[in-house]
LUMLO-605289 format. One record per atom (N, C-alpha, C, CB): residue in one letter; atom name; x, y negated, z. Coordinates in pm, 1 decimal. Atoms other than C-alpha are relative to their C-alpha. Glycine has a CB too. Layout:
<zalos>
 code site        X        Y        Z
    A   CA        X        Y        Z
...
</zalos>
This chain:
<zalos>
 code site        X        Y        Z
    M    N    118.9     59.1     57.6
    M   CA   1242.4   -338.9  -1185.8
    M    C   -125.4     65.9     57.0
    M   CB      2.8     12.5   -152.4
    I    N    116.9    -70.2    -51.8
    I   CA    995.8    -70.3  -1076.2
    I    C    -16.5    -29.4    148.4
    I   CB     12.2    152.0    -24.0
    E    N      6.8     29.4   -142.4
    E   CA   1083.8   -135.9   -713.2
    E    C    -63.2   -136.7     25.4
    E   CB    139.4      5.8     61.8
    E    N     56.2    134.2    -14.4
    E   CA    999.8   -505.1   -757.8
    E    C   -149.9     -0.9    -26.8
    E   CB     70.3    -97.1    -94.2
    V    N    142.1     -7.5     33.7
    V   CA    666.0   -425.1   -919.1
    V    C    -77.5     67.5    112.7
    V   CB    -20.5     76.4   -132.5
    L    N     64.3    -70.0   -110.6
    L   CA    579.1   -180.4   -642.2
    L    C    -12.0    -91.3    120.9
    L   CB     78.2    126.8     36.6
    L    N      1.3     93.2   -112.5
    L   CA    671.4   -437.2   -376.6
    L    C   -100.7   -112.6    -22.8
    L   CB    139.9    -58.3     22.5
    D    N     94.8    107.0     31.2
    D   CA    474.8   -713.9   -550.0
    D    C   -143.9     49.0     11.9
    D   CB     25.4    -54.6   -140.9
    G    N    134.1    -57.3     -7.8
    G   CA    171.3   -487.6   -581.8
    G    C    -41.5     27.6    143.3
    G   CB     -7.3    127.7    -80.8
    F    N     28.5    -27.4   -140.3
    F   CA    193.5   -382.3   -219.3
    F    C    -32.9   -129.4     74.0
    F   CB    119.2     71.0     66.5
    E    N     23.6    128.3    -67.3
    E   CA    220.0   -741.3    -96.9
    E    C   -131.2    -63.1    -45.5
    E   CB    116.2    -96.5    -26.6
    A    N    125.8     54.3     51.4
    A   CA    -66.6   -851.1   -321.7
    A    C   -118.6     75.9     58.6
    A   CB     -3.0      6.6   -153.9
    G    N    106.9    -81.0    -57.5
    G   CA   -278.4   -563.2   -193.5
    G    C    -24.7    -33.3    145.9
    G   CB     32.7    146.7    -13.8
    V    N     14.4     37.3   -140.9
    V   CA   -211.7   -651.2    168.8
    V    C    -64.8   -137.8     10.7
    V   CB    137.7      1.0     71.7
    N    N     58.7    134.5     -3.1
    N   CA   -290.0  -1017.7    102.0
    N    C   -148.8      3.8    -34.8
    N   CB     74.4    -93.0    -97.3
    F    N    140.0    -14.2     38.3
    F   CA   -614.8   -921.3    -70.9
    F    C    -82.0     56.9    116.0
    F   CB    -12.8     90.3   -124.1
    C    N     70.9    -63.1   -112.0
    C   CA   -715.6   -695.3    217.5
    C    C    -14.3    -94.6    118.4
    C   CB     72.8    126.4     43.9
    L    N      8.4     96.5   -110.1
    L   CA   -636.6   -966.3    472.1
    L    C   -112.5   -100.1    -25.0
    L   CB    134.2    -74.1     17.6
    R    N    105.5     96.2     33.2
    R   CA   -866.1  -1209.9    290.4
    R    C   -138.3     63.1      4.0
    R   CB     24.9    -59.4   -137.4
    E    N    130.3    -63.3     14.9
    E   CA  -1145.5   -961.7    231.1
    E    C    -53.6     64.8    127.6
    E   CB      7.6    102.6   -107.0
    T    N     44.3    -77.1   -115.6
    T   CA  -1156.4   -781.6    565.1
    T    C     12.9    -72.4    133.1
    T   CB     76.4    125.9      6.7
    N    N    -28.7     70.0   -126.0
    N   CA  -1035.7  -1028.4    828.7
    N    C     67.8     90.8    103.2
    N   CB   -129.1    -56.2     58.6
    L    N    -76.8    -85.9    -88.6
    L   CA   -830.4   -744.1    975.0
    L    C    131.6    -69.5     34.4
    L   CB     25.5    139.0    -65.3
    P    N   -128.8     60.3    -34.6
    P   CA   -513.4   -847.1   1159.9
    P    C    113.5     60.1    -84.1
    P   CB     29.2     19.2    150.2
    L    N   -114.5    -44.0     79.8
    L   CA   -182.9   -820.6    974.2
    L    C     60.6    128.5     54.5
    L   CB    106.0   -108.9     -4.6
    R    N    -61.4   -119.3    -60.7
    R   CA    -61.9   -553.8   1219.8
    R    C    -70.3    128.8    -42.2
    R   CB     -2.1    -11.7    152.2
    T    N     73.9   -116.3     48.5
    T   CA   -324.2   -319.1   1068.9
    T    C     74.8     69.8   -113.8
    T   CB   -139.9    -41.8    -46.9
    F    N    -64.0    -49.3    121.4
    F   CA   -109.7   -276.4    758.8
    F    C    148.1     29.1     23.0
    F   CB    -16.5   -101.3   -113.1
    P    N   -144.0    -28.2    -13.3
    P   CA    236.2   -123.8    719.7
    P    C     82.3   -124.4    -32.8
    P   CB     41.5    117.2    -92.7
    E    N    -87.7    114.6     24.8
    E   CA    516.1   -378.2    730.2
    E    C     67.7     12.4   -136.4
    E   CB    106.2    -11.9    111.3
    H    N    -66.1    -26.8    127.8
    H   CA    679.8   -215.4    428.3
    H    C    -82.1    101.2    -77.7
    H   CB    145.2     51.5     21.1
    C    N     70.7    -96.0     84.5
    C   CA    539.3    -22.0    136.9
    C    C     42.3    141.8     39.4
    C   CB     28.9    -26.6   -151.2
    P    N    -34.5   -134.7    -45.5
    P   CA    518.8    341.6    251.3
    P    C     34.7     96.9   -113.0
    P   CB   -113.5     56.1     79.3
    Y    N    -24.8    -87.3    114.7
    Y   CA    580.9    477.6    -98.7
    Y    C    128.6    -37.6    -71.2
    Y   CB   -116.9     -5.6    -97.5
    L    N   -119.0     22.0     81.2
    L   CA    896.7    516.7   -301.7
    L    C    -41.9    -15.3   -145.5
    L   CB    101.6    116.5     16.6
    S    N     35.7     21.1    140.5
    S   CA    895.6    404.8   -663.8
    S    C     -1.4    131.6    -77.1
    S   CB     97.8    -97.9    -65.6
    D    N     -1.6   -129.7     68.6
    D   CA    988.6    754.6   -781.0
    D    C   -126.1     80.2     30.2
    D   CB    124.1     80.5     40.6
    D    N    122.9    -69.2    -36.2
    D   CA    690.6    895.2   -591.9
    D    C   -119.7    -60.1    -73.2
    D   CB    -22.0     -5.9    151.5
    A    N    114.7     69.1     58.1
    A   CA    450.2    633.7   -727.4
    A    C    -14.9     26.3   -149.5
    A   CB     12.0   -148.4     24.2
    I    N     10.0    -24.6    144.7
    I   CA    534.8    709.8  -1091.2
    I    C     -2.3    148.6    -35.2
    I   CB    115.9    -66.5    -71.6
    A    N      3.4   -144.7     25.2
    A   CA    536.9   1088.6  -1051.2
    A    C   -139.3     41.5    -49.0
    A   CB     38.1     79.2    128.9
    D    N    126.3    -47.3     56.7
    D   CA    268.2   1271.2  -1248.0
    D    C    -94.0     56.7    105.5
    D   CB     26.8    105.0   -105.2
    N    N     82.8    -65.2   -100.9
    N   CA    146.4   1450.9   -937.7
    N    C    -24.0    -87.7    122.8
    N   CB     64.2    129.4     42.3
    F    N     17.5     89.7   -114.2
    F   CA    136.7   1144.7   -709.5
    F    C   -147.5    -28.0     24.0
    F   CB     75.9   -131.5    -22.3
    L    N    135.7     32.8    -39.5
    L   CA   -188.1   1097.2   -521.7
    L    C      7.3    -68.5    135.1
    L   CB    -91.2    127.0      5.0
    C    N      1.0     74.9   -124.7
    C   CA   -229.7    834.1   -255.6
    C    C   -121.6     44.8     80.4
    C   CB     -2.4   -154.7    -25.9
    D    N    107.5    -54.8    -81.3
    D   CA   -437.7   1017.0      4.1
    D    C    -14.3    -84.0    126.5
    D   CB     26.8    149.1     34.9
    T    N     21.0     89.0   -113.9
    T   CA   -577.2    764.4    250.1
    T    C   -114.8     46.1     89.4
    T   CB    -27.0   -140.7    -48.9
    R    N    112.6    -46.7    -80.9
    R   CA   -849.5    979.7    403.2
    R    C     27.5    -10.5    149.2
    R   CB    -33.3    143.1    -35.3
    Q    N    -32.5      5.9   -142.3
    Q   CA   -667.1    993.2    738.1
    Q    C     -5.1   -142.0     52.8
    Q   CB    137.3     59.3     25.2
    D    N      5.8    139.5    -44.4
    D   CA   -667.0    611.6    746.8
    D    C   -137.9    -36.3     55.7
    D   CB     35.4    -93.3   -115.7
    W    N    136.7     36.2    -36.7
    W   CA  -1043.5    610.6    797.6
    W    C    -59.7     96.9    100.4
    W   CB    -87.3     -5.8   -123.2
    E    N     50.9    -98.0    -96.2
    E   CA  -1079.9    905.2   1035.6
    E    C     26.3    -48.1    142.5
    E   CB     65.2    138.7    -23.2
    G    N    -15.2     25.0   -142.6
    G   CA  -1134.0    863.4   1409.9
    G    C     28.6   -138.5     32.7
    G   CB    103.3     81.6     55.2
</zalos>
């Protein structure tokens, strides 16, 4: 169940970004880079700073 929610959220996020940014699909990971256990962990932090550097 959690895996499905994570996948749905990831796909929805990619679709949103495609509409809002006009970036090509290849910009985004093909699969969600996070595991469900990681995403629900108390200490989980999605650090995307490196995505915007250089």
